Each structure stands twice: as C-alpha cells, then as structure tokens.
C-alpha positions as CSV (number, residue, x, y, z in Angstrom):
1,M,109.8,61.5,92.0
2,A,107.9,64.7,92.8
3,R,109.7,67.4,94.7
4,K,108.0,69.6,97.3
5,L,108.5,73.3,96.7
6,L,107.6,76.1,99.0
7,S,107.0,79.6,97.6
8,L,107.3,82.4,100.2
9,C,106.6,86.1,99.6
10,R,106.9,89.0,102.0
11,F,105.6,92.5,101.2
12,G,105.1,95.1,103.9
13,E,103.9,93.4,107.0
14,E,102.3,90.5,105.2
15,Y,104.0,87.1,104.7
16,H,102.3,84.5,102.4
17,A,103.2,80.9,101.5
18,L,102.1,78.3,98.9
19,K,102.9,74.6,98.9
20,V,103.7,73.2,95.4
21,E,104.6,69.8,94.0
22,K,106.7,69.6,90.9
23,Q,106.1,66.5,88.8
24,G,108.6,66.6,85.9
25,D,108.0,70.0,84.2
26,A,104.4,70.3,85.6
27,I,103.7,72.4,88.8
28,V,100.7,71.4,90.9
29,T,99.6,73.5,93.9
30,L,98.7,71.8,97.2
31,G,96.0,73.7,99.0
32,S,95.5,77.5,99.0
33,L,97.4,80.6,100.1
34,L,98.8,80.3,103.7
35,E,99.3,83.2,106.1
36,V,102.8,82.8,107.6
37,T,103.8,83.6,111.2
38,P,107.1,83.2,112.9
39,E,105.7,80.1,114.5
40,T,104.6,78.4,111.3
41,L,107.6,79.3,109.1
42,P,110.0,76.6,110.5
43,E,107.4,73.9,110.0
44,L,106.8,75.0,106.4
45,C,110.5,75.1,105.6
46,R,111.1,71.6,107.1
47,W,108.3,70.3,104.8
48,A,109.9,71.6,101.6
49,D,112.7,70.1,99.5
50,E,113.3,73.5,97.9
51,I,112.4,77.1,99.0
52,F,111.7,80.1,96.7
53,F,111.6,83.5,98.3
54,S,110.4,86.8,96.9
55,G,110.2,90.2,98.6
56,A,109.1,93.7,97.8
57,F,112.6,95.2,98.7
58,P,111.3,98.8,98.7
59,T,114.5,100.6,97.8
60,S,115.7,98.2,95.1
61,L,116.8,99.9,91.8
62,Y,115.6,98.8,88.4
63,L,117.6,100.2,85.5
64,W,118.3,99.7,81.8
65,D,121.7,101.3,81.4
66,E,123.3,102.3,78.1
67,L,126.9,101.3,78.9
68,P,130.1,101.7,76.9
69,K,130.9,98.7,74.7
70,V,133.4,96.6,76.7
71,G,134.3,92.9,76.9
72,K,132.1,90.6,79.0
73,K,134.7,90.2,81.7
74,Y,134.8,94.0,82.3
75,L,131.0,94.5,82.3
76,P,130.4,93.6,86.0
77,A,132.8,96.3,87.2
78,L,131.2,98.8,84.8
79,V,127.7,97.9,86.0
80,E,128.7,98.2,89.6
81,K,130.3,101.5,89.1
82,S,127.3,102.9,87.2
83,V,125.0,101.8,90.1
84,Q,127.2,103.3,92.8
85,A,127.3,106.6,90.9
86,K,123.5,106.7,90.9
87,I,122.7,105.8,94.5
88,G,125.9,106.9,96.3
89,S,129.2,105.1,96.7
90,Q,128.7,104.6,100.5
91,V,125.6,102.3,100.1
92,A,126.5,98.6,99.9
93,V,124.4,96.8,97.2
94,T,124.2,93.5,95.5
95,T,123.8,94.0,91.7
96,K,122.6,91.5,89.1
97,F,122.4,92.2,85.4
98,Y,120.9,90.4,82.4
99,S,123.5,89.3,79.9
100,G,121.2,88.3,77.1
101,V,120.0,90.6,74.3
102,P,116.5,92.2,75.0
103,V,113.8,91.2,72.5
104,E,112.6,94.7,71.6
105,E,114.7,96.5,69.0
106,V,114.6,99.8,70.9
107,D,116.1,98.1,74.0
108,R,119.0,96.2,72.4
109,E,121.6,98.7,73.4
110,R,120.7,98.6,77.1
111,T,121.7,96.3,79.9
112,P,118.8,95.5,82.4
113,L,120.0,95.4,86.0
114,I,118.6,95.2,89.5
115,A,120.5,96.5,92.6
116,I,119.3,95.7,96.1
117,P,120.9,97.2,99.3
118,H,122.6,94.6,101.6
119,Q,120.5,95.9,104.5
120,E,117.4,94.6,102.8
121,L,118.8,91.2,101.9
122,Q,120.5,90.4,105.2
123,P,117.2,89.9,107.2
124,V,116.1,87.3,104.6
125,W,119.4,85.4,104.8
126,Q,119.3,85.4,108.6
127,E,115.6,84.3,108.8
128,L,116.1,81.4,106.4
129,L,119.6,80.5,107.7
130,P,118.6,77.2,109.4
131,F,117.3,76.1,106.0
132,K,120.0,77.6,103.8
133,E,120.7,74.3,101.9
134,K,117.1,74.3,100.7
135,I,116.9,77.8,99.4
136,K,116.7,77.7,95.6
137,R,116.0,81.3,94.7
138,I,115.7,84.8,96.2
139,A,114.2,87.3,93.8
140,P,112.4,90.7,93.9
141,L,108.6,90.5,93.8
142,P,108.3,92.6,90.5
143,S,110.6,90.1,88.7
144,G,108.2,87.2,89.6
145,L,105.2,89.2,88.5
146,A,106.8,90.2,85.2
147,N,108.0,86.6,84.5
148,L,104.5,85.1,85.2
149,S,102.8,87.8,83.1
150,A,105.1,87.3,80.1
151,S,104.1,83.6,80.1
152,L,100.3,84.5,80.2
153,V,100.3,87.4,77.7
154,K,102.3,86.9,74.5
155,V,103.2,90.4,73.2
156,S,105.9,91.9,71.1
157,S,106.4,95.2,73.0
158,S,106.4,96.4,76.6
159,F,103.3,95.9,78.6
160,M,102.0,96.8,82.1
161,V,101.1,94.5,85.1
162,A,99.0,95.5,88.1
163,W,98.9,93.0,91.0
164,V,96.4,94.0,93.7
165,S,96.5,92.8,97.3
166,R,94.9,93.7,100.5
167,R,96.9,96.8,101.3
168,T,99.3,97.4,98.3
169,T,99.3,97.3,94.5
170,E,102.4,96.5,92.5
171,I,102.6,98.3,89.1
172,V,105.2,96.9,86.8
173,V,106.2,97.7,83.2
174,A,107.7,94.5,81.7
175,S,109.5,93.6,78.5
176,P,108.1,90.8,76.3
177,E,110.6,88.3,77.8
178,G,109.5,89.1,81.3
179,L,112.2,91.6,82.4
180,V,111.3,94.5,84.7
181,K,111.6,98.0,83.2
182,I,109.8,100.0,85.9
183,A,108.4,98.8,89.3
184,R,106.3,100.8,91.7
185,S,104.5,99.8,94.9
186,V,101.6,102.0,95.9
187,P,99.6,101.8,99.2
188,I,96.2,101.1,97.7
189,G,94.3,97.7,97.7
190,L,90.9,96.0,97.4
191,V,89.9,92.5,98.4
192,E,86.7,90.5,98.8
193,G,84.2,92.3,100.9
194,D,85.7,95.8,100.3
195,D,83.9,96.0,97.0
196,L,80.5,96.0,98.8
197,D,81.3,99.6,99.7
198,G,80.7,101.5,96.5
199,F,82.5,104.6,97.8
200,A,85.6,102.5,98.7
201,T,85.6,100.7,95.3
202,E,85.2,103.9,93.3
203,R,88.0,105.6,95.3
204,F,90.3,102.6,94.7
205,I,89.6,102.6,90.9
206,V,90.3,106.3,90.7
207,D,93.5,106.0,92.6
208,L,94.6,103.0,90.5
209,G,94.0,104.9,87.3
210,R,96.0,107.9,88.6
211,E,99.0,105.6,89.6
212,I,98.9,103.8,86.2
213,A,98.9,107.2,84.3
214,T,101.8,108.3,86.5
215,T,103.7,105.1,85.7
216,Q,103.1,105.6,82.0
217,T,104.5,109.2,82.2
218,F,107.6,108.1,84.1
219,F,108.1,105.3,81.5
220,K,107.9,107.7,78.6
221,Q,110.4,110.0,80.2
222,E,112.8,107.2,81.2
223,F,112.7,105.1,78.0
224,R,111.7,107.6,75.4
225,Q,109.1,105.2,74.1
226,A,105.3,105.2,73.7
227,A,103.4,104.3,76.8
228,P,102.4,100.6,77.0
229,A,98.9,100.0,75.6
230,K,98.2,96.6,77.3
231,L,97.6,96.0,81.0
232,L,97.4,92.5,82.6
233,L,95.3,92.8,85.8
234,L,96.3,90.2,88.4
235,A,93.7,90.5,91.1
236,G,90.7,88.8,92.8
237,P,87.1,89.0,91.6
238,A,86.4,92.0,93.8
239,V,88.6,94.2,91.5
240,T,87.1,92.8,88.4
241,R,83.5,93.5,89.6
242,G,84.7,97.0,90.7
243,L,86.0,97.8,87.2
244,E,82.6,96.7,85.7
245,R,80.9,99.3,87.9
246,F,83.6,102.0,87.7
247,P,85.6,101.8,84.4
248,L,89.3,102.7,84.6
249,N,89.9,106.2,83.3
250,V,93.2,105.7,81.3
251,V,93.0,106.6,77.7
252,G,94.2,104.0,75.1
253,L,94.8,101.3,77.7
254,S,93.5,97.8,77.0
255,I,92.9,95.7,80.1
256,R,93.2,91.9,80.2
257,V,92.8,89.2,82.8
258,P,94.3,85.7,82.8
259,E,92.1,83.5,80.6
260,S,93.8,80.1,81.2
261,S,96.1,78.6,83.8
262,P,99.4,76.7,83.2
263,F,99.4,75.4,86.8
264,G,97.6,72.3,88.0
265,G,95.1,72.8,90.8
266,V,94.8,76.5,89.9
267,D,92.1,77.9,87.7
268,S,92.3,81.3,85.8
269,T,90.4,83.1,88.6
270,Q,93.0,82.1,91.2
271,I,96.1,83.2,89.3
272,G,95.7,86.9,90.3
273,P,95.5,86.3,94.1
274,L,98.4,83.8,93.9
275,A,100.5,85.6,91.3
276,H,103.1,86.8,93.9
277,L,103.7,83.1,94.7
278,L,103.4,81.5,91.3
279,G,105.7,83.8,89.3
280,L,108.9,82.9,91.2
281,F,109.7,79.5,89.9
282,D,111.1,80.5,86.4
283,V,112.6,83.9,87.1
284,V,115.6,84.7,84.9
285,E,118.6,83.0,86.6
286,E,120.7,86.2,86.4
287,F,118.3,87.8,88.9
288,N,118.8,85.2,91.7
289,F,120.0,87.1,94.8
290,L,121.3,84.1,96.7
291,P,124.3,85.0,98.9
292,P,127.6,84.3,96.9
293,E,129.1,82.3,99.8
294,L,126.0,80.0,99.7
295,V,126.3,79.4,96.0
296,S,130.1,78.7,96.2
297,G,129.5,76.3,99.2
298,R,127.0,74.3,97.2
299,R,129.4,73.9,94.3
300,S,132.1,72.6,96.7
301,K,129.6,70.2,98.3
302,R,128.5,68.8,94.9
303,F,132.1,68.2,94.0
304,Y,132.7,66.4,97.3
305,N,129.7,64.2,97.0
306,L,130.7,63.3,93.4
307,A,134.2,62.4,94.5
308,Y,132.9,60.4,97.5
309,G,130.5,58.5,95.3
310,V,133.3,57.5,92.9
311,L,135.5,56.3,95.7
312,A,132.7,54.2,97.3
313,A,131.8,52.6,94.0
314,G,135.4,51.6,93.5
315,L,135.7,49.9,96.9
316,I,132.4,48.0,96.9
317,G,133.6,45.4,94.4
318,A,136.7,44.5,96.3
319,G,136.6,40.9,97.3
320,C,140.1,40.2,98.7
321,W,143.0,41.9,100.4
322,L,145.3,41.7,97.3
323,F,142.6,43.4,95.2
324,L,142.4,46.2,97.8
325,L,146.2,46.7,97.7
326,E,146.1,46.9,93.9
327,M,143.3,49.4,94.1
328,E,145.2,51.5,96.6
329,K,148.2,51.4,94.4
330,R,146.2,52.6,91.5
331,Q,144.5,55.3,93.5
332,L,147.9,56.6,94.7
333,L,149.1,56.7,91.1
334,K,145.9,58.4,90.0
335,S,146.2,60.9,92.8
336,Y,149.8,61.7,91.8
337,H,148.7,62.3,88.2
338,N,145.7,64.3,89.3
339,N,147.8,66.4,91.6
340,L,150.3,67.0,88.8
341,E,147.5,68.0,86.4
342,T,146.0,70.2,89.1
343,Y,149.4,71.9,89.6
344,N,149.7,72.5,85.9
345,E,146.1,73.8,85.7
346,T,146.7,76.1,88.7
347,K,149.9,77.4,87.1
348,E,148.0,78.1,83.9
349,R,145.3,79.9,85.8
350,V,147.8,82.0,87.6
351,L,149.4,83.0,84.3
352,A,145.9,83.7,82.9
353,L,145.1,85.9,85.9
354,Q,148.3,87.8,85.5
355,R,147.4,88.4,81.9
356,D,143.9,89.5,83.0
357,V,145.4,92.0,85.5
358,K,147.5,93.5,82.7
359,S,144.4,93.7,80.4
360,L,142.5,95.6,83.1
361,R,144.7,98.7,82.6
362,P,142.5,99.9,79.7
363,L,139.7,100.3,82.3
364,K,141.5,103.5,83.4
365,G,140.6,104.9,80.0
366,W,137.0,103.8,80.4
367,E,137.0,105.6,83.8
368,Q,138.2,108.8,82.1
369,Y,135.6,108.2,79.3
370,Y,132.8,107.8,81.9
371,N,133.8,111.0,83.8
372,E,133.9,113.0,80.6
373,V,130.7,111.6,79.0
374,Y,128.4,110.9,81.9
375,R,129.5,112.9,85.0
376,L,129.8,116.1,83.0
377,R,126.3,115.8,81.6
378,P,122.9,116.6,83.1
379,R,121.0,113.8,84.9
380,W,118.4,113.7,82.1
381,N,115.6,111.7,83.8
382,M,115.8,113.9,86.9
383,L,116.0,117.1,84.9
384,L,112.8,116.4,82.9
385,S,110.9,115.1,86.0
386,E,111.8,118.2,88.0
387,L,110.7,120.5,85.2
388,A,107.4,118.6,84.8
389,L,106.7,118.9,88.5
390,K,107.3,122.7,88.5
391,V,105.2,123.6,85.5
392,S,101.7,124.7,86.6
393,E,98.5,124.9,84.5
394,E,99.1,128.6,83.9
395,I,102.5,128.1,82.4
396,I,102.6,127.1,78.7
397,L,106.1,126.0,77.4
398,D,106.9,126.6,73.7
399,D,110.6,125.7,73.7
400,F,112.9,123.9,76.1
401,L,116.5,123.8,74.9
402,V,119.4,122.3,76.8
403,Q,123.0,122.6,75.4
404,P,126.6,123.1,76.6
405,D,127.5,126.6,77.8
406,K,130.0,127.8,75.1
407,K,131.5,130.4,77.4
408,N,132.3,127.8,80.1
409,Q,132.7,124.7,77.9
410,S,136.1,123.8,79.4
411,K,134.4,123.5,82.8
412,G,131.6,121.2,81.5
413,A,128.8,123.8,82.2
414,W,125.4,123.5,80.6
415,R,122.7,126.1,79.9
416,S,119.0,125.9,79.1
417,S,116.6,128.4,77.5
418,V,112.9,128.2,78.2
419,N,110.4,130.1,76.0
420,G,106.7,130.2,76.8
421,K,103.7,132.1,77.9
422,V,101.9,132.6,81.2
423,R,98.1,132.6,81.3
424,A,96.7,135.3,83.6
425,E,93.9,138.0,83.9
426,N,96.3,140.8,83.5
427,W,100.1,141.4,83.2
428,Q,100.6,142.1,86.9
429,S,99.0,138.7,87.8
430,G,101.1,137.0,85.1
431,L,104.2,138.5,86.6
432,E,103.4,137.0,90.0
433,K,102.8,133.6,88.5
434,L,106.0,133.8,86.5
435,R,107.9,134.8,89.7
436,S,106.4,131.8,91.5
437,F,107.5,129.5,88.6
438,G,111.0,130.9,88.7
439,S,111.2,130.4,92.5
440,E,110.1,126.8,92.1
441,L,112.9,126.2,89.5
442,E,115.4,128.0,91.7
443,A,114.5,125.7,94.6
444,S,115.2,122.6,92.5
445,S,118.7,121.1,92.7
446,C,118.8,120.8,88.9
447,F,118.4,124.5,87.9
448,V,119.7,128.0,88.7
449,V,117.8,130.9,87.2
450,V,120.2,133.2,85.4
451,N,118.0,135.6,83.5
452,L,114.3,136.3,83.0
453,S,112.7,138.3,80.2
454,Y,109.0,139.2,80.4
455,V,106.8,141.0,77.8
456,P,103.7,142.0,79.7
457,K,102.1,144.2,77.0
458,K,102.4,141.9,74.1
459,L,99.5,139.6,73.7
460,S,99.9,136.4,71.7
461,A,96.5,136.9,70.0
462,P,93.7,139.4,70.0
463,G,91.6,138.9,73.2
464,A,94.0,136.3,74.6
465,R,95.3,136.6,78.1
466,T,98.7,135.0,77.7
467,F,102.0,137.0,78.1
468,S,105.3,135.9,76.6
469,F,108.4,135.2,78.7
470,K,111.9,133.9,78.1
471,M,114.1,132.4,80.9
472,E,117.8,131.5,80.9
473,L,118.8,128.7,83.3
474,E,122.0,127.1,84.4
475,V,121.7,123.3,84.4
476,K,123.6,121.2,87.0
477,T,125.6,118.2,85.7
478,E,125.9,114.8,87.3
479,A,129.1,115.7,89.0
480,E,127.6,118.9,90.5
481,L,124.6,117.0,91.7
482,E,126.8,114.4,93.4
483,Q,128.7,117.2,95.1
484,H,125.5,118.8,96.2
485,E,124.1,115.5,97.6
486,V,127.3,114.9,99.6
C-alpha cells in the first residue's frame, strides 16, 4: 500500500511543501511545489501519513572534528564538550554526529557533526506538535541538498552544491557520501522572469561567483585540502540561461546540472527548483533532529501495540470458560516468569551501569588532555582567517611562522613572526601603510603586536618600490580567546 509523504521546507520567510507518494522503494510526486501558509499547513499535515521537515537553521554549526581516540560510549560526551567549547557553554544545543567512517582518505580521522541551538528547533516542534506522531524526520536544509546531490553526481572527492531560490542561495561543500562539510546561505537569488533583466542577471552571476570563491577559500583554510573542482547547480532554467549569457568567473570549476531524475513525475529540469524538498527522504539517520522524548515515546508505543496484539490473538480462539481459565493460568505463570526475568535483567543492567560509572573516571584524564592540547593552542581557523582579512594588496608576506613562546612555555604562550615587504611609492608612504597593517592586527582578538622592524632604505631589487619589514606578534590561545569572549 502506498504511503502519503509530505515534505516541508522553511528558509527565511518562505515555506514550501511537496506531496509525495511512496510505492515500495519508488517515490512519485503528486502535483507541483506548494506555497504554505498558517491556514493551509494543518490541512496538508492531516493529509500525510508521514511528515519530513527541513529548515535553514541559520546559526547551526557544521564541523569535522579531530577528536582524541576514545571508546564509542565516551564519544557523545567528547563531541558535546568540543561543541560547547567552540560556541560557548551557555548556549543550549542539540548535537548529532556521524558514527561511520568518511569515504575520503583525508577525512578518515575526523568526526562529522551538526549542532543546532534549541531556540531554533523549539518553534518547529511547537508548530508541528498536533501532528507529532506523523513526523518522520527533522533535518537541516544543507543535509538534504548534500544527500540528494551525492545521489545525482557520483564522485570520489569533495564537491560543491549551489541551490538557487527566489531570495537566497545555499552553497554547500559535500563529501562523496553526502555529508555536509561547509554550508553557507547568501542573500542572492534569481527566478523565472528576473533573467529578462540583463543587468540583474549579470549582477547575480557576479555575486554567485564571488560567494563560491569565498567558500572555496574557507574550505581550503578549514580542511587543508584543494578546493572542490566540481559544482552541481540546482536551479531553474532562468539561472541556466543566465550562465549561458554571463559565464561564471571561477577558475578551474566544472559546472554540472542534473541530467536524469530518480523520482517519478519529476524530470531533470524540475529537480533544481524542488531540490530542497526532494533531498530530505534519505538523509543519514544520525542527522535526524527529532526531539528525544518523541523518539522514546514512539518506542514505548510500539512495544505496547505489540504486547496488546499478542494478548488479543491469544484470546480470540477461546471457545469456552474452561479454556479461558486455563489461558489465564498460563498467562499468570508467564507473567511471573517474565517479571522474574525482567528483575534479573534489571539487576544486570544496574550492575553494568555501576561498572560504566567506574569506567568513566578515565574521562578526567581526557579532560586534562583536552585542556593541555586544545585550549592552550591557537584557534587555527580563526587565526588564518583574521590574518587573511587584514592583509591588503600593498602587503606582501614572505614568511608567517607560529610557534610556542620558549620564554613563557610554562604559561602556554605562543609567538608569531611575520616577514614581508610593503609596496609603496616611497619609504614614508610605506611606513604609513605598515602602521595601518599593524593597527589592523592589533585590533584583532587573535594578535598583539610586540615588535616591528622596518628597513626603509633597502630595496628588494633595483627599481622596485618594496620595503622590507619584520613583525613579532603574540598569538592568543583558545583559552585566552574564551576569556576575552566572556
């Protein structure tokens, strides 16, 4: 029997829905995209047998953490602690992580995880509360896009996805198995009709190219890997026609569009506009953000239904009072034995939990290890991003070295030396530009300028207008940044 599925997606102020029918393993869409309003949402939910919800969740955190090697039962606590250290311990979050081994060799030592603040999930749970028994999955929009794209494009390395809607564009870097590495939502869009305006189309293509290049740069800094060379474009015909008129200016990037459709009732040209609703059905189960109390309640209900069915089946065949008495006697004996087994199982579980509590003591050692190895080191991704933002076109960096401060090694201090040149018309102008660069670094939370050496009369080559400089910096550690943020 076919099941009626409802896919819902909210991003910004827009709320879309798609009716789907699942026949075995095949998914067939019923109709086209629907604009959802508070009045039509209850009617759509009543129609469905199962509800799938995806949202932009703007402040969600996507990380691939390198965590210390611990047993699986200790991993959730370690993941939670790592997330809280990055976003602040006072923010309540729901964190999910992928327990499988990533496909790419360069990622095998990392644990992919997603953390969403409770304040973003609560409105979803409240809005769908009357239909809570029908909710099958709640997942971030980038996860659905990455999952769908991985099924459409078979690759062996990380790739990019760009989904374009009316007002926003989601840019995602995904792994070959459909796990999100980086997700960004940018306020640019293009739909049918907008492409008739050549100026608007060209501006959109230029903005899209800039945002894709920014995402590539951030990916290289965060993952220390080459920028993805393939981009799957999920958009309507307007964007495709726009790219034919104004090619995307991103060097070395190969752009692909869906060439076939795995969904009944949807051709390849419709996959882009419906991608935010089609990618939700097979998202990795680890990234399902259903409330824990709802999941546990369903397990209890399934157990109750199973027990009720067994009891009813036993009583249906009773044809006489004597047989009923015999059945009651057997049920009582069975109940006694079951209770005895349950008591013994509970006792064993209590003993096992006691052993687990004792085994948790080594986590104190991991906490000390975490403090020494992570908190007393620089926040590398922020450090490099800050430096990249401060370097202007006139500053040429030759060396950038970061290492522990030997004089204050006991305090966990770090030092950096920067060697380079400043390009200017004369040495006075170069000095002003160098002072501006130093002021920018001083204003950053990551650096403190300790010493500056400038050689104004020494040219790097005959006729050149570049002047050498050397700068000594104090680099803030994770612990110092945390104290500064508080």
